[in-house]
Structures are given as C-alpha cells and as structure tokens.
N, CA, C and O atoms as CSV, one atom per row, in Angstrom:
chain,resi,resn,atom,element,x,y,z
A,1,UNK,N,N,-15.318,-19.615,32.454
A,1,UNK,CA,C,-14.639,-19.035,31.315
A,1,UNK,C,C,-13.601,-20.006,30.776
A,1,UNK,O,O,-12.735,-20.483,31.509
A,2,UNK,N,N,-13.701,-20.288,29.488
A,2,UNK,CA,C,-12.760,-21.189,28.843
A,2,UNK,C,C,-11.964,-20.405,27.798
A,2,UNK,O,O,-12.518,-19.974,26.787
A,3,UNK,N,N,-10.665,-20.223,28.046
A,3,UNK,CA,C,-9.794,-19.490,27.129
A,3,UNK,C,C,-8.868,-20.482,26.440
A,3,UNK,O,O,-8.251,-21.331,27.084
A,4,UNK,N,N,-8.783,-20.360,25.117
A,4,UNK,CA,C,-7.893,-21.228,24.352
A,4,UNK,C,C,-7.151,-20.383,23.325
A,4,UNK,O,O,-7.750,-19.556,22.637
A,5,UNK,N,N,-5.848,-20.598,23.230
A,5,UNK,CA,C,-5.051,-19.995,22.155
A,5,UNK,C,C,-4.632,-21.131,21.241
A,5,UNK,O,O,-4.071,-22.134,21.683
A,6,UNK,N,N,-4.916,-20.955,19.957
A,6,UNK,CA,C,-4.684,-22.026,18.989
A,6,UNK,C,C,-4.255,-21.437,17.659
A,6,UNK,O,O,-4.234,-20.219,17.483
A,7,UNK,N,N,-3.916,-22.308,16.730
A,7,UNK,CA,C,-3.559,-21.897,15.379
A,7,UNK,C,C,-4.819,-21.429,14.633
A,7,UNK,O,O,-5.923,-21.917,14.874
A,8,UNK,N,N,-4.620,-20.498,13.749
A,8,UNK,CA,C,-5.685,-19.990,12.885
A,8,UNK,C,C,-6.157,-21.079,11.937
A,8,UNK,O,O,-5.369,-21.910,11.486
A,9,UNK,N,N,-7.439,-21.068,11.642
A,9,UNK,CA,C,-7.974,-21.900,10.568
A,9,UNK,C,C,-8.872,-21.009,9.713
A,9,UNK,O,O,-9.399,-20.015,10.212
A,10,UNK,N,N,-9.056,-21.344,8.438
A,10,UNK,CA,C,-9.805,-20.474,7.525
A,10,UNK,C,C,-11.201,-20.080,8.023
A,10,UNK,O,O,-11.704,-19.014,7.670
A,11,UNK,N,N,-11.814,-20.911,8.820
A,11,UNK,CA,C,-13.148,-20.576,9.331
A,11,UNK,C,C,-13.114,-19.406,10.321
A,11,UNK,O,O,-14.165,-18.874,10.680
A,12,UNK,N,N,-11.919,-19.000,10.766
A,12,UNK,CA,C,-11.783,-17.848,11.670
A,12,UNK,C,C,-11.837,-16.516,10.921
A,12,UNK,O,O,-11.987,-15.464,11.542
A,13,UNK,N,N,-11.717,-16.553,9.603
A,13,UNK,CA,C,-11.599,-15.323,8.822
A,13,UNK,C,C,-12.753,-14.358,9.065
A,13,UNK,O,O,-12.521,-13.162,9.240
A,14,UNK,N,N,-13.971,-14.841,9.078
A,14,UNK,CA,C,-15.135,-13.964,9.249
A,14,UNK,C,C,-15.056,-13.239,10.598
A,14,UNK,O,O,-15.326,-12.041,10.672
A,15,UNK,N,N,-14.696,-13.943,11.637
A,15,UNK,CA,C,-14.587,-13.323,12.965
A,15,UNK,C,C,-13.475,-12.279,12.994
A,15,UNK,O,O,-13.638,-11.215,13.591
A,16,UNK,N,N,-12.350,-12.576,12.355
A,16,UNK,CA,C,-11.233,-11.622,12.321
A,16,UNK,C,C,-11.618,-10.401,11.490
A,16,UNK,O,O,-11.266,-9.278,11.853
A,17,UNK,N,N,-12.325,-10.596,10.393
A,17,UNK,CA,C,-12.807,-9.461,9.603
A,17,UNK,C,C,-13.734,-8.577,10.443
A,17,UNK,O,O,-13.636,-7.351,10.399
A,18,UNK,N,N,-14.622,-9.197,11.199
A,18,UNK,CA,C,-15.552,-8.451,12.055
A,18,UNK,C,C,-14.785,-7.640,13.093
A,18,UNK,O,O,-15.094,-6.470,13.317
A,19,UNK,N,N,-13.793,-8.249,13.725
A,19,UNK,CA,C,-12.978,-7.563,14.731
A,19,UNK,C,C,-12.212,-6.404,14.079
A,19,UNK,O,O,-12.147,-5.305,14.630
A,20,UNK,N,N,-11.640,-6.661,12.910
A,20,UNK,CA,C,-10.884,-5.628,12.194
A,20,UNK,C,C,-11.777,-4.416,11.906
A,20,UNK,O,O,-11.386,-3.277,12.161
A,21,UNK,N,N,-12.961,-4.665,11.382
A,21,UNK,CA,C,-13.895,-3.579,11.074
A,21,UNK,C,C,-14.350,-2.859,12.337
A,21,UNK,O,O,-14.476,-1.634,12.334
A,22,UNK,N,N,-14.599,-3.591,13.410
A,22,UNK,CA,C,-15.068,-2.987,14.659
A,22,UNK,C,C,-14.027,-2.054,15.274
A,22,UNK,O,O,-14.379,-1.111,15.983
A,23,UNK,N,N,-12.750,-2.313,15.005
A,23,UNK,CA,C,-11.686,-1.460,15.544
A,23,UNK,C,C,-11.551,-0.150,14.780
A,23,UNK,O,O,-10.948,0.794,15.291
A,24,UNK,N,N,-12.091,-0.068,13.576
A,24,UNK,CA,C,-12.086,1.172,12.814
A,24,UNK,C,C,-10.711,1.652,12.388
A,24,UNK,O,O,-10.525,2.845,12.149
A,25,UNK,N,N,-9.748,0.757,12.288
A,25,UNK,CA,C,-8.408,1.147,11.837
A,25,UNK,C,C,-8.456,1.303,10.323
A,25,UNK,O,O,-8.994,0.446,9.622
A,26,UNK,N,N,-7.892,2.402,9.821
A,26,UNK,CA,C,-8.071,2.750,8.414
A,26,UNK,C,C,-7.044,2.095,7.483
A,26,UNK,O,O,-6.311,2.780,6.769
A,27,UNK,N,N,-7.007,0.791,7.503
A,27,UNK,CA,C,-6.261,0.048,6.490
A,27,UNK,C,C,-7.007,-1.249,6.240
A,27,UNK,O,O,-7.698,-1.767,7.116
A,28,UNK,N,N,-6.858,-1.754,5.050
A,28,UNK,CA,C,-7.587,-2.978,4.716
A,28,UNK,C,C,-6.941,-4.179,5.402
A,28,UNK,O,O,-5.737,-4.201,5.657
A,29,UNK,N,N,-7.763,-5.160,5.686
A,29,UNK,CA,C,-7.263,-6.398,6.286
A,29,UNK,C,C,-6.352,-7.079,5.275
A,29,UNK,O,O,-6.763,-7.311,4.138
A,30,UNK,N,N,-5.116,-7.405,5.670
A,30,UNK,CA,C,-4.218,-8.076,4.720
A,30,UNK,C,C,-4.699,-9.486,4.374
A,30,UNK,O,O,-5.588,-10.030,5.029
A,31,UNK,N,N,-4.112,-10.052,3.357
A,31,UNK,CA,C,-4.401,-11.430,2.956
A,31,UNK,C,C,-3.808,-12.360,4.004
A,31,UNK,O,O,-2.591,-12.540,4.057
A,32,UNK,N,N,-4.649,-12.946,4.828
A,32,UNK,CA,C,-4.163,-13.791,5.920
A,32,UNK,C,C,-3.498,-15.066,5.407
A,32,UNK,O,O,-2.765,-15.719,6.150
A,33,UNK,N,N,-3.739,-15.422,4.168
A,33,UNK,CA,C,-3.091,-16.585,3.580
A,33,UNK,C,C,-1.591,-16.406,3.400
A,33,UNK,O,O,-0.862,-17.380,3.209
A,34,UNK,N,N,-1.129,-15.158,3.460
A,34,UNK,CA,C,0.300,-14.873,3.311
A,34,UNK,C,C,1.024,-14.812,4.652
A,34,UNK,O,O,2.229,-14.563,4.691
A,35,UNK,N,N,0.315,-15.033,5.739
A,35,UNK,CA,C,0.927,-15.006,7.063
A,35,UNK,C,C,1.365,-16.422,7.435
A,35,UNK,O,O,0.540,-17.335,7.453
A,36,UNK,N,N,2.653,-16.619,7.733
A,36,UNK,CA,C,3.105,-17.969,8.079
A,36,UNK,C,C,2.580,-18.450,9.434
A,36,UNK,O,O,2.475,-19.655,9.661
A,37,UNK,N,N,2.251,-17.527,10.326
A,37,UNK,CA,C,1.722,-17.903,11.635
A,37,UNK,C,C,0.641,-16.908,12.041
A,37,UNK,O,O,0.825,-15.693,11.964
A,38,UNK,N,N,-0.488,-17.456,12.472
A,38,UNK,CA,C,-1.545,-16.657,13.077
A,38,UNK,C,C,-2.036,-17.433,14.284
A,38,UNK,O,O,-2.380,-18.611,14.185
A,39,UNK,N,N,-2.064,-16.770,15.407
A,39,UNK,CA,C,-2.601,-17.360,16.630
A,39,UNK,C,C,-3.953,-16.716,16.914
A,39,UNK,O,O,-4.129,-15.516,16.704
A,40,UNK,N,N,-4.890,-17.500,17.382
A,40,UNK,CA,C,-6.248,-17.040,17.651
A,40,UNK,C,C,-6.565,-17.307,19.117
A,40,UNK,O,O,-6.269,-18.376,19.652
A,41,UNK,N,N,-7.174,-16.308,19.754
A,41,UNK,CA,C,-7.629,-16.480,21.129
A,41,UNK,C,C,-9.145,-16.610,21.108
A,41,UNK,O,O,-9.862,-15.740,20.614
A,42,UNK,N,N,-9.602,-17.716,21.657
A,42,UNK,CA,C,-11.037,-17.954,21.783
A,42,UNK,C,C,-11.420,-17.863,23.247
A,42,UNK,O,O,-10.717,-18.366,24.124
A,43,UNK,N,N,-12.536,-17.219,23.493
A,43,UNK,CA,C,-13.116,-17.176,24.837
A,43,UNK,C,C,-14.489,-17.813,24.735
A,43,UNK,O,O,-15.362,-17.322,24.020
A,44,UNK,N,N,-14.672,-18.903,25.452
A,44,UNK,CA,C,-15.931,-19.648,25.412
A,44,UNK,C,C,-16.368,-19.949,23.980
A,44,UNK,O,O,-17.543,-19.816,23.636
A,45,UNK,N,N,-15.403,-20.356,23.149
A,45,UNK,CA,C,-15.688,-20.781,21.789
A,45,UNK,C,C,-15.835,-19.664,20.768
A,45,UNK,O,O,-16.094,-19.938,19.596
A,46,UNK,N,N,-15.674,-18.399,21.186
A,46,UNK,CA,C,-15.808,-17.276,20.258
A,46,UNK,C,C,-14.456,-16.579,20.086
A,46,UNK,O,O,-13.773,-16.276,21.064
A,47,UNK,N,N,-14.086,-16.333,18.834
A,47,UNK,CA,C,-12.821,-15.653,18.534
A,47,UNK,C,C,-12.909,-14.225,19.054
A,47,UNK,O,O,-13.797,-13.464,18.669
A,48,UNK,N,N,-11.971,-13.870,19.940
A,48,UNK,CA,C,-11.930,-12.528,20.526
A,48,UNK,C,C,-10.680,-11.746,20.142
A,48,UNK,O,O,-10.646,-10.524,20.280
A,49,UNK,N,N,-9.648,-12.446,19.659
A,49,UNK,CA,C,-8.401,-11.783,19.271
A,49,UNK,C,C,-7.603,-12.722,18.372
A,49,UNK,O,O,-7.761,-13.943,18.415
A,50,UNK,N,N,-6.750,-12.119,17.564
A,50,UNK,CA,C,-5.839,-12.903,16.718
A,50,UNK,C,C,-4.577,-12.075,16.513
A,50,UNK,O,O,-4.623,-10.845,16.499
A,51,UNK,N,N,-3.464,-12.755,16.358
A,51,UNK,CA,C,-2.194,-12.084,16.118
A,51,UNK,C,C,-1.470,-12.837,15.011
A,51,UNK,O,O,-1.201,-14.033,15.126
A,52,UNK,N,N,-1.159,-12.118,13.937
A,52,UNK,CA,C,-0.498,-12.742,12.803
A,52,UNK,C,C,0.923,-12.246,12.657
A,52,UNK,O,O,1.224,-11.085,12.934
A,53,UNK,N,N,1.787,-13.132,12.223
A,53,UNK,CA,C,3.173,-12.785,11.939
A,53,UNK,C,C,3.364,-12.798,10.431
A,53,UNK,O,O,3.190,-13.820,9.768
A,54,UNK,N,N,3.726,-11.635,9.909
A,54,UNK,CA,C,3.928,-11.479,8.474
A,54,UNK,C,C,5.427,-11.417,8.195
A,54,UNK,O,O,6.191,-10.866,8.988
A,55,UNK,N,N,5.836,-11.976,7.079
A,55,UNK,CA,C,7.241,-11.901,6.698
A,55,UNK,C,C,7.618,-10.466,6.350
A,55,UNK,O,O,6.978,-9.829,5.513
A,56,UNK,N,N,8.644,-9.974,6.991
A,56,UNK,CA,C,9.234,-8.670,6.649
A,56,UNK,C,C,10.714,-8.772,6.980
A,56,UNK,O,O,11.097,-9.385,7.977
A,57,UNK,N,N,11.519,-8.184,6.160
A,57,UNK,CA,C,12.950,-8.129,6.439
A,57,UNK,C,C,13.307,-6.714,6.845
A,57,UNK,O,O,12.650,-5.756,6.437
A,58,UNK,N,N,14.326,-6.587,7.632
A,58,UNK,CA,C,14.851,-5.276,7.986
A,58,UNK,C,C,16.162,-5.083,7.246
A,58,UNK,O,O,17.069,-5.911,7.336
A,59,UNK,N,N,16.249,-3.989,6.519
A,59,UNK,CA,C,17.458,-3.692,5.755
A,59,UNK,C,C,18.500,-3.047,6.671
A,59,UNK,O,O,18.192,-2.118,7.417
A,60,UNK,N,N,19.713,-3.539,6.607
A,60,UNK,CA,C,20.856,-2.960,7.316
A,60,UNK,C,C,21.899,-2.610,6.260
A,60,UNK,O,O,22.236,-3.439,5.415
A,61,UNK,N,N,22.403,-1.394,6.311
A,61,UNK,CA,C,23.399,-0.950,5.338
A,61,UNK,C,C,24.706,-0.662,6.057
A,61,UNK,O,O,24.732,0.047,7.063
A,62,UNK,N,N,25.781,-1.215,5.536
A,62,UNK,CA,C,27.127,-0.909,6.022
A,62,UNK,C,C,27.870,-0.297,4.851
A,62,UNK,O,O,28.175,-0.981,3.874
A,63,UNK,N,N,28.161,0.991,4.949
A,63,UNK,CA,C,28.775,1.728,3.857
A,63,UNK,C,C,30.055,2.382,4.360
A,63,UNK,O,O,30.025,3.202,5.277
A,64,UNK,N,N,31.163,2.019,3.762
A,64,UNK,CA,C,32.471,2.571,4.128
A,64,UNK,C,C,32.427,4.095,3.981
A,64,UNK,O,O,32.190,4.597,2.882
A,65,UNK,N,N,32.652,4.840,5.074
A,65,UNK,CA,C,32.559,6.298,5.002
A,65,UNK,C,C,33.803,6.975,4.416
A,65,UNK,O,O,33.821,8.192,4.233
A,66,UNK,N,N,34.829,6.193,4.126
A,66,UNK,CA,C,36.061,6.803,3.591
A,66,UNK,C,C,35.827,7.299,2.166
A,66,UNK,O,O,34.729,7.158,1.627
A,67,UNK,N,N,36.841,7.870,1.569
A,67,UNK,CA,C,36.721,8.481,0.241
A,67,UNK,C,C,37.013,7.489,-0.889
A,67,UNK,O,O,37.658,7.862,-1.869
A,68,UNK,N,N,36.566,6.260,-0.784
A,68,UNK,CA,C,36.789,5.263,-1.824
A,68,UNK,C,C,36.072,5.632,-3.119
A,68,UNK,O,O,36.460,5.183,-4.198
A,69,UNK,N,N,35.023,6.453,-3.010
A,69,UNK,CA,C,34.323,7.007,-4.179
A,69,UNK,C,C,33.622,8.275,-3.725
A,69,UNK,O,O,33.590,8.582,-2.533
A,70,UNK,N,N,33.065,9.008,-4.670
A,70,UNK,CA,C,32.346,10.237,-4.303
A,70,UNK,C,C,30.914,9.895,-3.885
A,70,UNK,O,O,30.520,8.728,-3.892
A,71,UNK,N,N,30.140,10.920,-3.522
A,71,UNK,CA,C,28.763,10.718,-3.054
A,71,UNK,C,C,27.910,10.016,-4.110
A,71,UNK,O,O,27.106,9.146,-3.775
A,72,UNK,N,N,28.078,10.384,-5.376
A,72,UNK,CA,C,27.308,9.745,-6.456
A,72,UNK,C,C,27.662,8.261,-6.569
A,72,UNK,O,O,26.784,7.431,-6.804
A,73,UNK,N,N,28.928,7.930,-6.404
A,73,UNK,CA,C,29.357,6.530,-6.463
A,73,UNK,C,C,28.792,5.720,-5.308
A,73,UNK,O,O,28.390,4.570,-5.485
A,74,UNK,N,N,28.763,6.325,-4.122
A,74,UNK,CA,C,28.193,5.630,-2.963
A,74,UNK,C,C,26.696,5.410,-3.157
A,74,UNK,O,O,26.169,4.345,-2.835
A,75,UNK,N,N,26.011,6.434,-3.691
A,75,UNK,CA,C,24.574,6.277,-3.936
A,75,UNK,C,C,24.323,5.199,-4.987
A,75,UNK,O,O,23.366,4.435,-4.861
A,76,UNK,N,N,25.149,5.122,-6.007
A,76,UNK,CA,C,25.015,4.069,-7.024
A,76,UNK,C,C,25.218,2.689,-6.398
A,76,UNK,O,O,24.521,1.737,-6.751
A,77,UNK,N,N,26.167,2.581,-5.474
A,77,UNK,CA,C,26.395,1.303,-4.782
A,77,UNK,C,C,25.178,0.918,-3.949
A,77,UNK,O,O,24.754,-0.238,-3.953
A,78,UNK,N,N,24.621,1.889,-3.237
A,78,UNK,CA,C,23.431,1.625,-2.415
A,78,UNK,C,C,22.276,1.172,-3.296
A,78,UNK,O,O,21.589,0.206,-2.961
A,79,UNK,N,N,22.050,1.856,-4.421
A,79,UNK,CA,C,20.955,1.485,-5.315
A,79,UNK,C,C,21.137,0.077,-5.877
A,79,UNK,O,O,20.172,-0.682,-5.966
A,80,UNK,N,N,22.357,-0.275,-6.252
A,80,UNK,CA,C,22.613,-1.613,-6.796
A,80,UNK,C,C,22.375,-2.684,-5.734
A,80,UNK,O,O,21.753,-3.710,-6.007
A,81,UNK,N,N,22.872,-2.439,-4.526
A,81,UNK,CA,C,22.648,-3.396,-3.441
A,81,UNK,C,C,21.159,-3.535,-3.129
A,81,UNK,O,O,20.656,-4.642,-2.936
A,82,UNK,N,N,20.466,-2.405,-3.084
A,82,UNK,CA,C,19.033,-2.421,-2.789
A,82,UNK,C,C,18.263,-3.205,-3.837
A,82,UNK,O,O,17.373,-3.985,-3.498
A,83,UNK,N,N,18.593,-3.009,-5.100
A,83,UNK,CA,C,17.897,-3.716,-6.170
A,83,UNK,C,C,18.074,-5.231,-6.035
A,83,UNK,O,O,17.110,-5.989,-6.148
A,84,UNK,N,N,19.297,-5.656,-5.796
A,84,UNK,CA,C,19.564,-7.093,-5.645
A,84,UNK,C,C,18.874,-7.667,-4.408
A,84,UNK,O,O,18.284,-8.746,-4.463
A,85,UNK,N,N,18.953,-6.939,-3.292
A,85,UNK,CA,C,18.348,-7.421,-2.041
A,85,UNK,C,C,16.828,-7.478,-2.158
A,85,UNK,O,O,16.203,-8.423,-1.677
A,86,UNK,N,N,16.233,-6.474,-2.793
A,86,UNK,CA,C,14.773,-6.448,-2.959
A,86,UNK,C,C,14.315,-7.626,-3.811
A,86,UNK,O,O,13.309,-8.262,-3.495
A,87,UNK,N,N,15.031,-7.920,-4.874
A,87,UNK,CA,C,14.671,-9.062,-5.722
A,87,UNK,C,C,14.812,-10.365,-4.940
A,87,UNK,O,O,13.963,-11.248,-5.059
A,88,UNK,N,N,15.867,-10.497,-4.145
A,88,UNK,CA,C,16.040,-11.707,-3.329
A,88,UNK,C,C,14.880,-11.880,-2.360
A,88,UNK,O,O,14.366,-12.985,-2.186
A,89,UNK,N,N,14.470,-10.783,-1.731
A,89,UNK,CA,C,13.345,-10.845,-0.786
A,89,UNK,C,C,12.057,-11.231,-1.503
A,89,UNK,O,O,11.274,-12.036,-0.999
A,90,UNK,N,N,11.842,-10.648,-2.690
A,90,UNK,CA,C,10.635,-10.967,-3.456
A,90,UNK,C,C,10.582,-12.448,-3.795
A,90,UNK,O,O,9.536,-13.081,-3.653
A,91,UNK,N,N,11.701,-13.006,-4.241
A,91,UNK,CA,C,11.769,-14.430,-4.597
A,91,UNK,C,C,11.468,-15.310,-3.381
A,91,UNK,O,O,10.868,-16.377,-3.514
A,92,UNK,N,N,11.883,-14.860,-2.204
A,92,UNK,CA,C,11.635,-15.618,-0.975
A,92,UNK,C,C,10.204,-15.455,-0.456
A,92,UNK,O,O,9.822,-16.112,0.513
A,93,UNK,N,N,9.420,-14.597,-1.082
A,93,UNK,CA,C,8.038,-14.403,-0.656
A,93,UNK,C,C,7.870,-13.388,0.464
A,93,UNK,O,O,6.823,-13.340,1.109
A,94,UNK,N,N,8.884,-12.586,0.696
A,94,UNK,CA,C,8.819,-11.582,1.753
A,94,UNK,C,C,7.928,-10.436,1.287
A,94,UNK,O,O,8.080,-9.940,0.170
A,95,UNK,N,N,7.007,-10.019,2.135
A,95,UNK,CA,C,6.038,-8.993,1.775
A,95,UNK,C,C,6.595,-7.581,1.841
A,95,UNK,O,O,6.189,-6.726,1.055
A,96,UNK,N,N,7.517,-7.318,2.760
A,96,UNK,CA,C,8.010,-5.951,2.906
A,96,UNK,C,C,9.418,-5.942,3.491
A,96,UNK,O,O,9.880,-6.907,4.100
A,97,UNK,N,N,10.069,-4.817,3.280
A,97,UNK,CA,C,11.400,-4.594,3.831
A,97,UNK,C,C,11.330,-3.319,4.654
A,97,UNK,O,O,10.886,-2.278,4.169
A,98,UNK,N,N,11.766,-3.407,5.892
A,98,UNK,CA,C,11.791,-2.254,6.780
A,98,UNK,C,C,13.188,-1.659,6.781
A,98,UNK,O,O,14.176,-2.381,6.652
A,99,UNK,N,N,13.269,-0.362,6.924
A,99,UNK,CA,C,14.554,0.314,7.048
A,99,UNK,C,C,14.429,1.308,8.189
A,99,UNK,O,O,13.645,2.254,8.110
A,100,UNK,N,N,15.187,1.100,9.234
A,100,UNK,CA,C,15.169,1.987,10.397
A,100,UNK,C,C,16.313,2.979,10.249
A,100,UNK,O,O,17.481,2.591,10.203
A,101,UNK,N,N,15.979,4.236,10.177
A,101,UNK,CA,C,16.977,5.287,9.971
A,101,UNK,C,C,17.348,5.882,11.329
A,101,UNK,O,O,16.480,6.368,12.055
A,102,UNK,N,N,18.638,5.844,11.673
A,102,UNK,CA,C,19.070,6.353,12.980
A,102,UNK,C,C,18.879,7.862,13.118
A,102,UNK,O,O,18.757,8.571,12.119
A,103,UNK,N,N,18.855,8.346,14.349
A,103,UNK,CA,C,18.776,9.784,14.561
A,103,UNK,C,C,19.926,10.486,13.821
A,103,UNK,O,O,21.002,9.920,13.633
A,104,UNK,N,N,19.675,11.688,13.425
A,104,UNK,CA,C,20.649,12.542,12.739
A,104,UNK,C,C,20.946,12.085,11.307
A,104,UNK,O,O,21.887,12.574,10.682
A,105,UNK,N,N,20.153,11.158,10.794
A,105,UNK,CA,C,20.335,10.722,9.401
A,105,UNK,C,C,19.061,10.982,8.605
A,105,UNK,O,O,18.731,10.231,7.687
A,106,UNK,N,N,18.346,12.049,8.959
A,106,UNK,CA,C,17.088,12.385,8.288
A,106,UNK,C,C,17.268,12.559,6.782
A,106,UNK,O,O,16.394,12.187,6.000
A,107,UNK,N,N,18.396,13.123,6.384
A,107,UNK,CA,C,18.654,13.338,4.953
A,107,UNK,C,C,18.656,12.001,4.207
A,107,UNK,O,O,18.099,11.893,3.115
A,108,UNK,N,N,19.281,10.989,4.801
A,108,UNK,CA,C,19.282,9.658,4.186
A,108,UNK,C,C,17.859,9.104,4.145
A,108,UNK,O,O,17.463,8.467,3.169
A,109,UNK,N,N,17.097,9.348,5.206
A,109,UNK,CA,C,15.705,8.901,5.229
A,109,UNK,C,C,14.898,9.489,4.087
A,109,UNK,O,O,14.070,8.802,3.488
A,110,UNK,N,N,15.133,10.746,3.787
A,110,UNK,CA,C,14.442,11.370,2.651
A,110,UNK,C,C,14.936,10.780,1.331
A,110,UNK,O,O,14.161,10.632,0.386
A,111,UNK,N,N,16.203,10.450,1.267
A,111,UNK,CA,C,16.812,9.948,0.026
A,111,UNK,C,C,16.314,8.545,-0.338
A,111,UNK,O,O,16.155,8.233,-1.518
A,112,UNK,N,N,16.070,7.703,0.663
A,112,UNK,CA,C,15.669,6.322,0.339
A,112,UNK,C,C,14.258,6.242,-0.230
A,112,UNK,O,O,13.825,5.173,-0.659
A,113,UNK,N,N,13.546,7.344,-0.237
A,113,UNK,CA,C,12.256,7.355,-0.943
A,113,UNK,C,C,12.473,7.032,-2.416
A,113,UNK,O,O,11.609,6.444,-3.066
A,114,UNK,N,N,13.640,7.422,-2.938
A,114,UNK,CA,C,13.974,7.113,-4.339
A,114,UNK,C,C,14.130,5.607,-4.575
A,114,UNK,O,O,14.070,5.145,-5.715
A,115,UNK,N,N,14.328,4.850,-3.504
A,115,UNK,CA,C,14.449,3.388,-3.614
A,115,UNK,C,C,13.102,2.696,-3.408
A,115,UNK,O,O,13.007,1.471,-3.476
A,116,UNK,N,N,12.058,3.496,-3.155
A,116,UNK,CA,C,10.727,2.922,-2.966
A,116,UNK,C,C,10.294,2.822,-1.511
A,116,UNK,O,O,9.189,2.357,-1.232
A,117,UNK,N,N,11.140,3.248,-0.576
A,117,UNK,CA,C,10.758,3.215,0.829
A,117,UNK,C,C,9.818,4.383,1.122
A,117,UNK,O,O,10.012,5.486,0.612
A,118,UNK,N,N,8.820,4.140,1.931
A,118,UNK,CA,C,7.931,5.191,2.407
A,118,UNK,C,C,7.766,5.016,3.904
A,118,UNK,O,O,7.918,3.912,4.427
A,119,UNK,N,N,7.455,6.098,4.592
A,119,UNK,CA,C,7.122,5.956,6.006
A,119,UNK,C,C,5.878,5.090,6.088
A,119,UNK,O,O,4.942,5.250,5.304
A,120,UNK,N,N,5.877,4.189,7.024
A,120,UNK,CA,C,4.729,3.284,7.143
A,120,UNK,C,C,3.451,4.102,7.283
A,120,UNK,O,O,2.497,3.906,6.531
A,121,UNK,N,N,3.436,4.979,8.207
A,121,UNK,CA,C,2.348,5.936,8.414
A,121,UNK,C,C,2.978,7.131,9.096
A,121,UNK,O,O,3.747,6.939,10.038
A,122,UNK,N,N,2.698,8.353,8.676
A,122,UNK,CA,C,3.363,9.508,9.279
A,122,UNK,C,C,3.094,9.654,10.771
A,122,UNK,O,O,3.922,10.208,11.494
A,123,UNK,N,N,1.964,9.173,11.236
A,123,UNK,CA,C,1.621,9.328,12.640
A,123,UNK,C,C,1.781,8.034,13.453
A,123,UNK,O,O,1.397,7.997,14.622
A,124,UNK,N,N,2.332,6.993,12.864
A,124,UNK,CA,C,2.546,5.740,13.567
A,124,UNK,C,C,4.023,5.582,13.867
A,124,UNK,O,O,4.872,6.026,13.095
A,125,UNK,N,N,4.325,4.954,14.977
A,125,UNK,CA,C,5.702,4.634,15.347
A,125,UNK,C,C,5.884,3.135,15.166
A,125,UNK,O,O,5.039,2.347,15.592
A,126,UNK,N,N,6.972,2.744,14.542
A,126,UNK,CA,C,7.251,1.320,14.335
A,126,UNK,C,C,8.161,0.844,15.453
A,126,UNK,O,O,9.177,1.474,15.746
A,127,UNK,N,N,7.801,-0.250,16.068
A,127,UNK,CA,C,8.599,-0.867,17.114
A,127,UNK,C,C,9.100,-2.212,16.608
A,127,UNK,O,O,8.515,-2.798,15.697
A,128,UNK,N,N,10.170,-2.692,17.193
A,128,UNK,CA,C,10.697,-4.005,16.831
A,128,UNK,C,C,11.092,-4.739,18.094
A,128,UNK,O,O,11.392,-4.118,19.113
A,129,UNK,N,N,11.093,-6.048,18.030
A,129,UNK,CA,C,11.613,-6.849,19.132
A,129,UNK,C,C,12.323,-8.052,18.553
A,129,UNK,O,O,12.003,-8.524,17.462
A,130,UNK,N,N,13.273,-8.527,19.289
A,130,UNK,CA,C,14.034,-9.689,18.862
A,130,UNK,C,C,13.433,-10.947,19.465
A,130,UNK,O,O,12.985,-10.947,20.612
A,131,UNK,N,N,13.427,-12.002,18.696
A,131,UNK,CA,C,12.996,-13.297,19.239
A,131,UNK,C,C,14.160,-13.965,19.977
A,131,UNK,O,O,13.995,-15.020,20.589
A,132,UNK,N,N,15.329,-13.339,19.910
A,132,UNK,CA,C,16.543,-13.903,20.508
A,132,UNK,C,C,16.935,-13.200,21.811
A,132,UNK,O,O,18.030,-13.440,22.319
A,133,UNK,N,N,16.087,-12.353,22.358
A,133,UNK,CA,C,16.409,-11.635,23.581
A,133,UNK,C,C,16.829,-10.216,23.290
A,133,UNK,O,O,16.416,-9.647,22.279
A,134,UNK,N,N,17.635,-9.634,24.144
A,134,UNK,CA,C,18.036,-8.239,24.036
A,134,UNK,C,C,18.807,-7.986,22.760
A,134,UNK,O,O,19.703,-8.753,22.406
A,135,UNK,N,N,18.461,-6.901,22.060
A,135,UNK,CA,C,19.109,-6.546,20.792
A,135,UNK,C,C,20.401,-5.770,20.992
A,135,UNK,O,O,21.165,-5.625,20.038
A,136,UNK,N,N,20.672,-5.279,22.159
A,136,UNK,CA,C,21.859,-4.439,22.370
A,136,UNK,C,C,23.113,-5.249,22.524
A,136,UNK,O,O,24.193,-4.687,22.707
C-alpha cells in the first residue's frame, strides 16, 4: 500500500466530483478554483480523499451595552459596521462570513437575518478550530 498526501492539481477534479456524488451530500460541489489550499490523499495512485480550505471570516461584534444610544441607534451602528466589513471581505475575495451567536442571544440570531446571515443548515452543527492552539 502506497499512501501519499499532496497538493491538489486540476486533474484531480473528476475523482473529487465522483467522491462528492458517491457521498450523496445534498449540496453542489463548490468551485475548487476558489480554494487556496486543497490536499489530496492518494492510495496506490488513486484519489481516495481530499480536504479543501475555503476562505471564510468569522464576525466578532463588540457593542457597548451602556445607554450611549437607544436600541434603534445600536442596530443602525451594527448595520453600518456590517456593511463596511462585508464589502472589505468581498474585496479580499472571502467567500463567506460566519457569525457564532452565543447561548441566550437567540433574539440577536434571529435579527441578523436582516443583515443577510442564514443558518448554514438547520440540521448541521458548525465547528471551529484554531490553527494557533487552544482558543480559550
């Protein structure tokens, strides 16, 4: 058995498409040309797995909870910041922005739909990991 992990090359696309279809996951295969890194695992010269890293930013909001303005003013500030940040991400070529809503802030989670955020999938859980070690 010869196992090799290497960088993706365009000739791997057909094999990755076949694997994607065989898994029966109900989303279309993304444009692999937009992934800055894709690693491919070959077993005896045949592509058996691939893992791609797609650009995504995670939005973090720090909003002064004091009475510096009313609720409408705070929402206007959030919308203005979101608009500027989204445009900056778009210019940088970032495909998506994630927003993790803490427990007990469900109301805010419903509100950010007005900014264009949607749950990734209602039945999927999103996990994150740091490349720098422990996030705590």
